[in-house]
C-alpha positions in Angstrom: 0.0 0.0 0.0 1.5 3.3 -1.1 0.6 6.2 1.3 1.0 9.9 0.7 2.7 11.4 3.7 3.2 15.2 4.2 6.5 16.4 2.6 8.0 17.2 6.0 7.2 13.8 7.4 10.2 11.5 7.0 9.8 8.5 4.7 11.1 6.2 7.5 7.7 6.8 9.2 6.0 5.2 6.2 6.8 1.6 7.3 5.5 2.3 10.8 2.3 3.8 9.5 1.8 0.8 7.1 2.2 -1.6 10.0 -0.3 0.3 12.1 -2.8 0.3 9.2 -2.4 -3.5 8.8 -3.0 -4.1 12.5 -4.5 -1.1 14.5 -4.1 -3.1 17.8 -0.3 -3.5 17.4 1.8 -2.3 20.4 5.1 -0.4 20.3 6.9 -3.6 21.4 5.3 -5.5 18.5 6.1 -2.8 16.0 9.7 -3.0 17.2 9.8 -6.7 16.6 8.0 -6.5 13.2 10.1 -3.6 11.8 13.4 -4.8 13.5 14.0 -1.5 15.1 14.4 -0.3 18.7 11.4 0.7 20.8 13.0 4.2 21.1 13.1 4.5 17.3 9.4 3.4 17.0 8.4 5.9 19.7 10.2 8.7 17.8 8.4 7.7 14.6 5.0 7.7 16.4 5.7 11.1 17.8 6.3 12.4 14.2 3.1 10.7 13.0 1.0 12.1 15.8 2.5 15.6 15.3 1.5 15.4 11.6 -2.1 14.5 12.8 -2.0 11.1 11.0 -2.6 8.8 14.0 -3.8 8.8 17.6 -3.9 6.1 20.2 -7.3 5.2 21.6 -7.3 3.4 25.0 -4.4 2.0 26.9 -0.9 0.9 25.7 -1.8 -2.7 25.9 -5.5 -3.0 25.1 -6.0 0.1 23.0 -5.7 0.7 19.2 -4.4 3.1 16.7 -6.7 5.4 14.8 -5.4 6.4 11.3 -7.1 9.5 10.0 -8.6 9.6 6.5 -6.2 12.3 5.2 -3.7 9.4 4.7 
């Protein structure tokens, strides 16, 4: 799936966003395993995506889910 991210949003965030779209219930730990990146890197990418208004977390860290906004 090819997504159109804002120009100032790094392309490295694209793989994180794609993984979240495929599984909205994925946790940061699971993203770290799937993408083979550190949890700190995943957290930094999520901060970028949140800042761009592309995602938000609904609920808790373990039982919540990611909401991806339609402008993606």
